[in-house]
N, C-alpha and C positions, 0 to 999 in steps of 0.2 A: 369208792374207790377210791383205793392209797391214794397219799399223791407222793408216796418216797420208794416209786420199785423202779427195783434196775433197770436197767434199755432206758425203759424208756417213760420219764412223770408224768402221775398222776393229771396233771393240768393237759403237759401237751396228748395224754392219752385223750378225753375225753375232749379238746379242742377235734380231733381225732375222728371219731366217732359219731360226732352232732355234725361235723365236715360231709361222711360220709351216711347219714340218715335223710339227706336232701326233706325235712321237712318233721320226716316223723322221725325226731329227738328219743330216744326212751329218759328217764329220770334217774338218772345220776345222781347219789349221791356223798360226800366225801368224808374222809375220816383219816383225819390226822390225829396226830400231839400239839400240833401248830395251831391252834387257837389266838394269834391275832387278827383283828381286825380287816385286816390288807388279808389276813389267809384269806377268808372267806368270802372277801371281795372278789378275791381274786375266781378262784372255787365257781364264783355267782356269776364269773364275763368265761372264764373257762364255757358253762353252761351246763353246769350243778347244781341241781333243786336243792340241796340240802344239809348242813355240814356235824356228820355227829365227829365231837371231842373225843379221841382215846385217853386212858383203856373206854372202851368202848361198854355199852352196862345196858343191863336187856331192857330195861322199859325205854332206855336213851334213841333203840333202836329200835322200835315199838311204837316211839310215836313217829321217826321217821319213816318209818315205812307207815302207820294211817292218815300219814301227810301227803305223801304218795297215791295210795289211793283214791287221797280226795279227790289228785287232780286227776286222774281220767285214767285214759287210759296210759298201758304201760308198751 
C-alpha cells in the first residue's frame, strides 16, 4: 500500500482495514520513498508486515511476496 494517497493516506487506510478484519488481518506491504526508520516503525504500528522502498524493483517485490507467503494465510 502506498503511504501517500489522495483522500486517505496509507497508514490510515491500513489501520481501518485492520480494525475491520476482526483478527483475520491481511498482509499489507508498505510502499514508499520515505525510508527513515520512523516511517518503517509507523507502518509496522499500523499493522503493515513489510516495507518496500520506491522505486520498486522486481527483486524487492519478489522478496516481499516470498516473506508474506511464508507467514501463512493471506
